[in-house]
N, CA, C and O atoms as a printed pandas DataFrame, in Angstrom:
     atom_number atom_name residue_name chain_id  residue_number  x_coord  y_coord  z_coord
0              1         N          MET        A               1   10.675  -28.834  -30.676
1              2        CA          MET        A               1   10.638  -27.414  -30.463
2              3         C          MET        A               1    9.224  -27.008  -30.062
3              4         O          MET        A               1    8.245  -27.411  -30.691
4              5         N          ILE        A               2    9.136  -26.208  -29.008
5              6        CA          ILE        A               2    7.849  -25.759  -28.500
6              7         C          ILE        A               2    7.500  -24.432  -29.155
7              8         O          ILE        A               2    8.322  -23.517  -29.208
8              9         N          LYS        A               3    6.287  -24.338  -29.648
9             10        CA          LYS        A               3    5.825  -23.081  -30.227
10            11         C          LYS        A               3    4.635  -22.587  -29.420
11            12         O          LYS        A               3    3.766  -23.372  -29.040
12            13         N          ARG        A               4    4.597  -21.300  -29.161
13            14        CA          ARG        A               4    3.511  -20.703  -28.397
14            15         C          ARG        A               4    2.927  -19.528  -29.168
15            16         O          ARG        A               4    3.617  -18.857  -29.936
16            17         N          ARG        A               5    1.678  -19.304  -28.949
17            18        CA          ARG        A               5    0.999  -18.173  -29.583
18            19         C          ARG        A               5    1.476  -16.898  -28.898
19            20         O          ARG        A               5    1.437  -16.798  -27.672
20            21         N          CYS        A               6    1.918  -15.939  -29.674
21            22        CA          CYS        A               6    2.420  -14.701  -29.084
22            23         C          CYS        A               6    2.106  -13.533  -30.004
23            24         O          CYS        A               6    2.839  -13.275  -30.959
24            25         N          SER        A               7    1.026  -12.831  -29.722
25            26        CA          SER        A               7    0.670  -11.704  -30.573
26            27         C          SER        A               7    1.404  -10.433  -30.155
27            28         O          SER        A               7    1.393   -9.454  -30.900
28            29         N          ARG        A               8    2.036  -10.421  -28.991
29            30        CA          ARG        A               8    2.733   -9.232  -28.524
30            31         C          ARG        A               8    3.979   -8.924  -29.349
31            32         O          ARG        A               8    4.332   -7.758  -29.523
32            33         N          VAL        A               9    4.651   -9.960  -29.861
33            34        CA          VAL        A               9    5.877   -9.714  -30.608
34            35         C          VAL        A               9    5.614   -9.517  -32.091
35            36         O          VAL        A               9    6.559   -9.334  -32.859
36            37         N          GLY        A              10    4.361   -9.549  -32.513
37            38        CA          GLY        A              10    4.020   -9.242  -33.881
38            39         C          GLY        A              10    4.088  -10.415  -34.838
39            40         O          GLY        A              10    3.992  -10.220  -36.050
40            41         N          VAL        A              11    4.249  -11.621  -34.334
41            42        CA          VAL        A              11    4.245  -12.802  -35.185
42            43         C          VAL        A              11    3.173  -13.739  -34.690
43            44         O          VAL        A              11    2.804  -13.717  -33.516
44            45         N          ALA        A              12    2.669  -14.572  -35.599
45            46        CA          ALA        A              12    1.598  -15.491  -35.227
46            47         C          ALA        A              12    2.098  -16.568  -34.270
47            48         O          ALA        A              12    1.411  -16.898  -33.304
48            49         N          TRP        A              13    3.272  -17.115  -34.520
49            50        CA          TRP        A              13    3.824  -18.165  -33.666
50            51         C          TRP        A              13    5.251  -17.811  -33.316
51            52         O          TRP        A              13    6.017  -17.372  -34.174
52            53         N          ALA        A              14    5.604  -17.997  -32.080
53            54        CA          ALA        A              14    6.966  -17.682  -31.654
54            55         C          ALA        A              14    7.497  -18.815  -30.793
55            56         O          ALA        A              14    6.754  -19.438  -30.035
56            57         N          THR        A              15    8.754  -19.064  -30.917
57            58        CA          THR        A              15    9.388  -20.088  -30.092
58            59         C          THR        A              15    9.726  -19.480  -28.734
59            60         O          THR        A              15    9.788  -18.256  -28.614
60            61         N          PRO        A              16    9.948  -20.308  -27.702
61            62        CA          PRO        A              16   10.327  -19.759  -26.404
62            63         C          PRO        A              16   11.571  -18.877  -26.471
63            64         O          PRO        A              16   11.682  -17.909  -25.719
64            65         N          ALA        A              17   12.511  -19.200  -27.365
65            66        CA          ALA        A              17   13.709  -18.373  -27.491
66            67         C          ALA        A              17   13.334  -16.966  -27.970
67            68         O          ALA        A              17   13.905  -15.977  -27.511
68            69         N          ALA        A              18   12.368  -16.885  -28.898
69            70        CA          ALA        A              18   11.920  -15.578  -29.383
70            71         C          ALA        A              18   11.228  -14.806  -28.269
71            72         O          ALA        A              18   11.380  -13.589  -28.165
72            73         N          LEU        A              19   10.469  -15.508  -27.439
73            74        CA          LEU        A              19    9.831  -14.844  -26.316
74            75         C          LEU        A              19   10.869  -14.305  -25.340
75            76         O          LEU        A              19   10.725  -13.202  -24.813
76            77         N          LYS        A              20   11.906  -15.085  -25.107
77            78        CA          LYS        A              20   12.943  -14.669  -24.178
78            79         C          LYS        A              20   13.695  -13.444  -24.714
79            80         O          LYS        A              20   14.030  -12.538  -23.950
80            81         N          ARG        A              21   13.957  -13.416  -26.016
81            82        CA          ARG        A              21   14.663  -12.283  -26.610
82            83         C          ARG        A              21   13.856  -10.994  -26.512
83            84         O          ARG        A              21   14.424   -9.913  -26.360
84            85         N          THR        A              22   12.555  -11.106  -26.597
85            86        CA          THR        A              22   11.722   -9.907  -26.556
86            87         C          THR        A              22   11.475   -9.433  -25.132
87            88         O          THR        A              22   10.923   -8.351  -24.931
88            89         N          GLY        A              23   11.869  -10.211  -24.155
89            90        CA          GLY        A              23   11.715   -9.795  -22.772
90            91         C          GLY        A              23   10.405  -10.185  -22.135
91            92         O          GLY        A              23   10.163   -9.833  -20.981
92            93         N          PHE        A              24    9.544  -10.905  -22.845
93            94        CA          PHE        A              24    8.286  -11.330  -22.255
94            95         C          PHE        A              24    8.511  -12.625  -21.485
95            96         O          PHE        A              24    9.042  -13.590  -22.035
96            97         N          PRO        A              25    8.108  -12.653  -20.204
97            98        CA          PRO        A              25    8.302  -13.872  -19.420
98            99         C          PRO        A              25    7.310  -14.957  -19.814
99           100         O          PRO        A              25    6.298  -14.676  -20.455
100          101         N          TYR        A              26    7.597  -16.178  -19.434
101          102        CA          TYR        A              26    6.701  -17.295  -19.714
102          103         C          TYR        A              26    5.498  -17.288  -18.794
103          104         O          TYR        A              26    4.413  -17.711  -19.195
104          105         N          SER        A              27    5.665  -16.818  -17.572
105          106        CA          SER        A              27    4.536  -16.830  -16.652
106          107         C          SER        A              27    3.939  -15.435  -16.559
107          108         O          SER        A              27    4.554  -14.454  -16.975
108          109         N          SER        A              28    2.745  -15.361  -16.014
109          110        CA          SER        A              28    2.093  -14.067  -15.863
110          111         C          SER        A              28    2.525  -13.360  -14.582
111          112         O          SER        A              28    2.143  -12.212  -14.357
112          113         N          VAL        A              29    3.309  -14.021  -13.747
113          114        CA          VAL        A              29    3.793  -13.415  -12.514
114          115         C          VAL        A              29    5.077  -12.646  -12.816
115          116         O          VAL        A              29    6.040  -13.227  -13.318
116          117         N          PRO        A              30    5.101  -11.357  -12.519
117          118        CA          PRO        A              30    6.311  -10.589  -12.824
118          119         C          PRO        A              30    7.456  -10.942  -11.871
119          120         O          PRO        A              30    7.239  -11.361  -10.734
120          121         N          GLU        A              31    8.676  -10.759  -12.370
121          122        CA          GLU        A              31    9.836  -10.997  -11.535
122          123         C          GLU        A              31    9.983   -9.845  -10.548
123          124         O          GLU        A              31    9.548   -8.726  -10.822
124          125         N          ARG        A              32   10.593  -10.119   -9.409
125          126        CA          ARG        A              32   10.832   -9.080   -8.424
126          127         C          ARG        A              32   11.823   -8.069   -8.989
127          128         O          ARG        A              32   12.836   -8.441   -9.583
128          129         N          VAL        A              33   11.531   -6.837   -8.805
129          130        CA          VAL        A              33   12.383   -5.794   -9.345
130          131         C          VAL        A              33   13.541   -5.505   -8.397
131          132         O          VAL        A              33   14.694   -5.415   -8.819
132          133         N          GLU        A              34   13.231   -5.366   -7.146
133          134        CA          GLU        A              34   14.281   -5.088   -6.186
134          135         C          GLU        A              34   13.828   -5.532   -4.805
135          136         O          GLU        A              34   12.635   -5.695   -4.550
136          137         N          THR        A              35   14.775   -5.721   -3.939
137          138        CA          THR        A              35   14.487   -6.027   -2.545
138          139         C          THR        A              35   15.284   -5.061   -1.684
139          140         O          THR        A              35   16.271   -4.476   -2.130
140          141         N          THR        A              36   14.847   -4.907   -0.462
141          142        CA          THR        A              36   15.551   -4.016    0.446
142          143         C          THR        A              36   15.886   -4.744    1.728
143          144         O          THR        A              36   15.184   -5.666    2.146
144          145         N          THR        A              37   16.936   -4.329    2.324
145          146        CA          THR        A              37   17.303   -4.775    3.667
146          147         C          THR        A              37   17.592   -3.522    4.467
147          148         O          THR        A              37   18.742   -3.094    4.569
148          149         N          PRO        A              38   16.542   -2.928    5.039
149          150        CA          PRO        A              38   16.727   -1.646    5.706
150          151         C          PRO        A              38   17.566   -1.778    6.974
151          152         O          PRO        A              38   17.426   -2.730    7.742
152          153         N          ASP        A              39   18.431   -0.806    7.163
153          154        CA          ASP        A              39   19.164   -0.704    8.420
154          155         C          ASP        A              39   18.317    0.150    9.346
155          156         O          ASP        A              39   17.978    1.288    9.020
156          157         N          GLY        A              40   17.982   -0.394   10.482
157          158        CA          GLY        A              40   17.138    0.349   11.411
158          159         C          GLY        A              40   15.676    0.076   11.161
159          160         O          GLY        A              40   15.278   -1.062   10.916
160          161         N          VAL        A              41   14.879    1.117   11.224
161          162        CA          VAL        A              41   13.428    0.991   11.103
162          163         C          VAL        A              41   13.030    0.893    9.636
163          164         O          VAL        A              41   13.537    1.639    8.798
164          165         N          ASP        A              42   12.130   -0.020    9.333
165          166        CA          ASP        A              42   11.590   -0.179    7.983
166          167         C          ASP        A              42   10.421    0.808    7.841
167          168         O          ASP        A              42    9.303    0.524    8.269
168          169         N          TYR        A              43   10.693    1.958    7.240
169          170        CA          TYR        A              43    9.684    3.014    7.154
170          171         C          TYR        A              43    8.523    2.636    6.246
171          172         O          TYR        A              43    7.402    3.103    6.453
172          173         N          GLY        A              44    8.770    1.805    5.251
173          174        CA          GLY        A              44    7.679    1.324    4.402
174          175         C          GLY        A              44    6.670    0.538    5.206
175          176         O          GLY        A              44    5.462    0.719    5.052
176          177         N          TRP        A              45    7.172   -0.346    6.075
177          178        CA          TRP        A              45    6.285   -1.130    6.940
178          179         C          TRP        A              45    5.527   -0.205    7.884
179          180         O          TRP        A              45    4.336   -0.401    8.122
180          181         N          VAL        A              46    6.211    0.802    8.422
181          182        CA          VAL        A              46    5.571    1.741    9.347
182          183         C          VAL        A              46    4.430    2.471    8.647
183          184         O          VAL        A              46    3.345    2.609    9.211
184          185         N          MET        A              47    4.667    2.942    7.415
185          186        CA          MET        A              47    3.617    3.665    6.686
186          187         C          MET        A              47    2.426    2.765    6.369
187          188         O          MET        A              47    1.275    3.162    6.551
188          189         N          GLN        A              48    2.709    1.544    5.893
189          190        CA          GLN        A              48    1.618    0.634    5.543
190          191         C          GLN        A              48    0.812    0.236    6.771
191          192         O          GLN        A              48   -0.417    0.193    6.726
192          193         N          THR        A              49    1.498   -0.052    7.857
193          194        CA          THR        A              49    0.810   -0.458    9.080
194          195         C          THR        A              49    0.008    0.704    9.658
195          196         O          THR        A              49   -1.105    0.512   10.147
196          197         N          THR        A              50    0.571    1.902    9.603
197          198        CA          THR        A              50   -0.160    3.080   10.078
198          199         C          THR        A              50   -1.445    3.270    9.285
199          200         O          THR        A              50   -2.495    3.564    9.856
200          201         N          PHE        A              51   -1.358    3.102    7.970
201          202        CA          PHE        A              51   -2.545    3.253    7.120
202          203         C          PHE        A              51   -3.627    2.248    7.511
203          204         O          PHE        A              51   -4.787    2.615    7.696
204          205         N          VAL        A              52   -3.242    0.986    7.636
205          206        CA          VAL        A              52   -4.225   -0.068    7.926
206          207         C          VAL        A              52   -4.834    0.126    9.310
207          208         O          VAL        A              52   -6.052    0.039    9.468
208          209         N          ILE        A              53   -4.006    0.387   10.304
209          210        CA          ILE        A              53   -4.523    0.541   11.661
210          211         C          ILE        A              53   -5.419    1.774   11.770
211          212         O          ILE        A              53   -6.430    1.747   12.472
212          213         N          THR        A              54   -5.053    2.851   11.081
213          214        CA          THR        A              54   -5.883    4.053   11.133
214          215         C          THR        A              54   -7.242    3.798   10.506
215          216         O          THR        A              54   -8.259    4.272   11.012
216          217         N          ILE        A              55   -7.268    3.058    9.413
217          218        CA          ILE        A              55   -8.559    2.758    8.783
218          219         C          ILE        A              55   -9.391    1.850    9.681
219          220         O          ILE        A              55  -10.586    2.084    9.865
220          221         N          LEU        A              56   -8.766    0.813   10.243
221          222        CA          LEU        A              56   -9.516   -0.158   11.036
222          223         C          LEU        A              56   -9.932    0.368   12.405
223          224         O          LEU        A              56  -11.029    0.062   12.874
224          225         N          ILE        A              57   -9.082    1.146   13.047
225          226        CA          ILE        A              57   -9.363    1.598   14.408
226          227         C          ILE        A              57   -9.687    3.094   14.451
227          228         O          ILE        A              57  -10.594    3.512   15.170
228          229         N          GLY        A              58   -8.950    3.894   13.687
229          230        CA          GLY        A              58   -9.134    5.343   13.746
230          231         C          GLY        A              58  -10.441    5.829   13.160
231          232         O          GLY        A              58  -11.077    6.728   13.709
232          233         N          ALA        A              59  -10.846    5.237   12.046
233          234        CA          ALA        A              59  -12.094    5.677   11.405
234          235         C          ALA        A              59  -13.305    5.477   12.321
235          236         O          ALA        A              59  -14.128    6.385   12.432
236          237         N          PRO        A              60  -13.442    4.323   12.980
237          238        CA          PRO        A              60  -14.564    4.196   13.913
238          239         C          PRO        A              60  -14.501    5.195   15.076
239          240         O          PRO        A              60  -15.539    5.627   15.576
240          241         N          ILE        A              61  -13.294    5.559   15.504
241          242        CA          ILE        A              61  -13.161    6.561   16.570
242          243         C          ILE        A              61  -13.682    7.906   16.081
243          244         O          ILE        A              61  -14.408    8.588   16.804
244          245         N          VAL        A              62  -13.317    8.294   14.860
245          246        CA          VAL        A              62  -13.790    9.565   14.294
246          247         C          VAL        A              62  -15.305    9.543   14.151
247          248         O          VAL        A              62  -15.967   10.542   14.435
248          249         N          VAL        A              63  -15.858    8.426   13.716
249          250        CA          VAL        A              63  -17.316    8.316   13.574
250          251         C          VAL        A              63  -17.993    8.435   14.932
251          252         O          VAL        A              63  -19.007    9.121   15.060
252          253         N          ALA        A              64  -17.442    7.772   15.947
253          254        CA          ALA        A              64  -18.040    7.836   17.279
254          255         C          ALA        A              64  -18.010    9.261   17.834
255          256         O          ALA        A              64  -18.980    9.714   18.442
256          257         N          ILE        A              65  -16.897    9.963   17.623
257          258        CA          ILE        A              65  -16.807   11.342   18.103
258          259         C          ILE        A              65  -17.736   12.254   17.311
259          260         O          ILE        A              65  -18.252   13.233   17.850
260          261         N          SER        A              66  -17.953   11.938   16.027
261          262        CA          SER        A              66  -18.801   12.803   15.196
262          263         C          SER        A              66  -20.270   12.760   15.613
263          264         O          SER        A              66  -21.035   13.660   15.267
264          265         N          THR        A              67  -20.669   11.735   16.344
265          266        CA          THR        A              67  -22.071   11.665   16.777
266          267         C          THR        A              67  -22.394   12.732   17.810
267          268         O          THR        A              67  -23.561   13.068   18.013
268          269         N          THR        A              68  -21.357   13.274   18.471
269          270        CA          THR        A              68  -21.606   14.315   19.473
270          271         C          THR        A              68  -21.525   15.718   18.878
271          272         O          THR        A              68  -21.829   16.689   19.572
272          273         N          ALA        A              69  -21.126   15.853   17.618
273          274        CA          ALA        A              69  -20.974   17.170   16.995
274          275         C          ALA        A              69  -22.130   17.443   16.038
275          276         O          ALA        A              69  -22.716   16.520   15.472
276          277         N          THR        A              70  -22.443   18.715   15.869
277          278        CA          THR        A              70  -23.450   19.127   14.896
278          279         C          THR        A              70  -22.718   19.460   13.598
279          280         O          THR        A              70  -21.905   20.383   13.547
280          281         N          LEU        A              71  -23.019   18.696   12.553
281          282        CA          LEU        A              71  -22.332   18.860   11.269
282          283         C          LEU        A              71  -23.374   19.010   10.165
283          284         O          LEU        A              71  -23.689   18.037    9.479
284          285         N          PRO        A              72  -23.917   20.226    9.983
285          286        CA          PRO        A              72  -25.020   20.415    9.038
286          287         C          PRO        A              72  -24.609   20.395    7.558
287          288         O          PRO        A              72  -25.406   19.999    6.706
288          289         N          THR        A              73  -23.376   20.817    7.243
289          290        CA          THR        A              73  -22.984   20.880    5.828
290          291         C          THR        A              73  -21.803   19.947    5.574
291          292         O          THR        A              73  -21.142   19.476    6.499
292          293         N          TRP        A              74  -21.563   19.698    4.283
293          294        CA          TRP        A              74  -20.432   18.844    3.906
294          295         C          TRP        A              74  -19.098   19.505    4.257
295          296         O          TRP        A              74  -18.125   18.815    4.563
296          297         N          THR        A              75  -19.051   20.810    4.215
297          298        CA          THR        A              75  -17.831   21.523    4.599
298          299         C          THR        A              75  -17.523   21.293    6.076
299          300         O          THR        A              75  -16.377   21.043    6.450
300          301         N          ASP        A              76  -18.551   21.379    6.907
301          302        CA          ASP        A              76  -18.361   21.130    8.342
302          303         C          ASP        A              76  -17.906   19.696    8.591
303          304         O          ASP        A              76  -17.056   19.450    9.446
304          305         N          ARG        A              77  -18.466   18.765    7.853
305          306        CA          ARG        A              77  -18.087   17.354    8.006
306          307         C          ARG        A              77  -16.639   17.112    7.595
307          308         O          ARG        A              77  -15.907   16.387    8.269
308          309         N          ALA        A              78  -16.233   17.726    6.483
309          310        CA          ALA        A              78  -14.852   17.559    6.020
310          311         C          ALA        A              78  -13.865   18.183    7.002
311          312         O          ALA        A              78  -12.840   17.582    7.325
312          313         N          GLU        A              79  -14.177   19.395    7.479
313          314        CA          GLU        A              79  -13.304   20.045    8.455
314          315         C          GLU        A              79  -13.199   19.233    9.736
315          316         O          GLU        A              79  -12.119   19.117   10.314
316          317         N          PHE        A              80  -14.313   18.675   10.179
317          318        CA          PHE        A              80  -14.306   17.848   11.385
318          319         C          PHE        A              80  -13.442   16.606   11.181
319          320         O          PHE        A              80  -12.647   16.248   12.050
320          321         N          ALA        A              81  -13.599   15.956   10.041
321          322        CA          ALA        A              81  -12.810   14.741    9.766
322          323         C          ALA        A              81  -11.319   15.060    9.758
323          324         O          ALA        A              81  -10.514   14.260   10.236
324          325         N          ILE        A              82  -10.944   16.207    9.226
325          326        CA          ILE        A              82   -9.525   16.596    9.209
326          327         C          ILE        A              82   -9.049   16.947   10.613
327          328         O          ILE        A              82   -7.974   16.514   11.030
328          329         N          ARG        A              83   -9.842   17.729   11.346
329          330        CA          ARG        A              83   -9.442   18.133   12.706
330          331         C          ARG        A              83   -9.290   16.937   13.641
331          332         O          ARG        A              83   -8.369   16.911   14.458
332          333         N          VAL        A              84  -10.162   15.964   13.538
333          334        CA          VAL        A              84  -10.101   14.803   14.429
334          335         C          VAL        A              84   -9.223   13.699   13.828
335          336         O          VAL        A              84   -8.504   13.018   14.559
336          337         N          GLY        A              85   -9.275   13.518   12.525
337          338        CA          GLY        A              85   -8.528   12.440   11.883
338          339         C          GLY        A              85   -7.029   12.645   11.875
339          340         O          GLY        A              85   -6.276   11.679   11.996
340          341         N          ALA        A              86   -6.579   13.876   11.735
341          342        CA          ALA        A              86   -5.138   14.144   11.698
342          343         C          ALA        A              86   -4.443   13.757   13.006
343          344         O          ALA        A              86   -3.410   13.090   12.957
344          345         N          PRO        A              87   -4.963   14.144   14.165
345          346        CA          PRO        A              87   -4.322   13.692   15.403
346          347         C          PRO        A              87   -4.380   12.171   15.592
347          348         O          PRO        A              87   -3.445   11.572   16.122
348          349         N          VAL        A              88   -5.478   11.556   15.157
349          350        CA          VAL        A              88   -5.578   10.090   15.249
350          351         C          VAL        A              88   -4.485    9.464   14.398
351          352         O          VAL        A              88   -3.815    8.530   14.840
352          353         N          TRP        A              89   -4.297    9.967   13.176
353          354        CA          TRP        A              89   -3.251    9.458   12.275
354          355         C          TRP        A              89   -1.864    9.668   12.886
355          356         O          TRP        A              89   -1.023    8.770   12.840
356          357         N          LEU        A              90   -1.624   10.859   13.460
357          358        CA          LEU        A              90   -0.326   11.172   14.047
358          359         C          LEU        A              90   -0.021   10.262   15.245
359          360         O          LEU        A              90    1.082    9.724   15.349
360          361         N          VAL        A              91   -0.973   10.092   16.126
361          362        CA          VAL        A              91   -0.766    9.228   17.295
362          363         C          VAL        A              91   -0.538    7.788   16.852
363          364         O          VAL        A              91    0.330    7.105   17.396
364          365         N          THR        A              92   -1.300    7.322   15.881
365          366        CA          THR        A              92   -1.120    5.959   15.374
366          367         C          THR        A              92    0.269    5.786   14.784
367          368         O          THR        A              92    0.926    4.777   15.040
368          369         N          SER        A              93    0.726    6.754   14.000
369          370        CA          SER        A              93    2.049    6.626   13.373
370          371         C          SER        A              93    3.154    6.639   14.416
371          372         O          SER        A              93    4.131    5.905   14.273
372          373         N          LEU        A              94    3.030    7.447   15.455
373          374        CA          LEU        A              94    4.050    7.463   16.511
374          375         C          LEU        A              94    4.089    6.145   17.282
375          376         O          LEU        A              94    5.164    5.661   17.636
376          377         N          ILE        A              95    2.928    5.573   17.538
377          378        CA          ILE        A              95    2.878    4.286   18.235
378          379         C          ILE        A              95    3.488    3.187   17.369
379          380         O          ILE        A              95    4.264    2.370   17.864
380          381         N          VAL        A              96    3.146    3.160   16.089
381          382        CA          VAL        A              96    3.694    2.137   15.190
382          383         C          VAL        A              96    5.201    2.314   15.040
383          384         O          VAL        A              96    5.938    1.329   15.036
384          385         N          PHE        A              97    5.666    3.550   14.916
385          386        CA          PHE        A              97    7.106    3.796   14.810
386          387         C          PHE        A              97    7.834    3.352   16.075
387          388         O          PHE        A              97    8.896    2.735   15.997
388          389         N          ALA        A              98    7.267    3.663   17.239
389          390        CA          ALA        A              98    7.902    3.248   18.499
390          391         C          ALA        A              98    7.964    1.722   18.586
391          392         O          ALA        A              98    8.960    1.164   19.044
392          393         N          TYR        A              99    6.907    1.058   18.150
393          394        CA          TYR        A              99    6.895   -0.411   18.146
394          395         C          TYR        A              99    7.985   -0.945   17.214
395          396         O          TYR        A              99    8.727   -1.855   17.582
396          397         N          ALA        A             100    8.079   -0.382   16.010
397          398        CA          ALA        A             100    9.083   -0.847   15.045
398          399         C          ALA        A             100   10.487   -0.576   15.551
399          400         O          ALA        A             100   11.377   -1.407   15.363
400          401         N          LYS        A             101   10.706    0.553   16.182
401          402        CA          LYS        A             101   12.029    0.901   16.717
402          403         C          LYS        A             101   12.421   -0.067   17.843
403          404         O          LYS        A             101   13.579   -0.472   17.943
404          405         N          ARG        A             102   11.452   -0.431   18.684
405          406        CA          ARG        A             102   11.728   -1.331   19.794
406          407         C          ARG        A             102   11.964   -2.761   19.327
407          408         O          ARG        A             102   12.771   -3.478   19.918
408          409         N          LYS        A             103   11.267   -3.186   18.268
409          410        CA          LYS        A             103   11.349   -4.572   17.794
410          411         C          LYS        A             103   12.366   -4.782   16.686
411          412         O          LYS        A             103   12.487   -5.903   16.192
412          413         N          GLN        A             104   13.112   -3.744   16.265
413          414        CA          GLN        A             104   14.069   -3.910   15.170
414          415         C          GLN        A             104   15.196   -4.845   15.597
415          416         O          GLN        A             104   15.594   -4.885   16.761
416          417         N          THR        A             105   15.693   -5.594   14.617
417          418        CA          THR        A             105   16.764   -6.543   14.927
418          419         C          THR        A             105   18.041   -6.129   14.252
419          420         O          THR        A             105   19.060   -6.804   14.393
């Protein structure tokens, strides 16, 4: 019989059967909770890809455009980032969505 240290269940030593009854897995990797098989466009992928591409490509575009503007206060900087960043985000999301729609199987 294998005994393992388990302070989570309130006993000094617990057998694997006791661990299984309490719901604690043997490994530190959690089990998958759910999976999806989306019909059509995978919107989760579209959102994640839009986020990554906007950070990698869109942020440098906003910075490059900001060099031509006079932004003396933090309020002006925030307003500028929203005015320029929102269209960049929107265009990126439309391009990623069109790509996902075209490549869906």
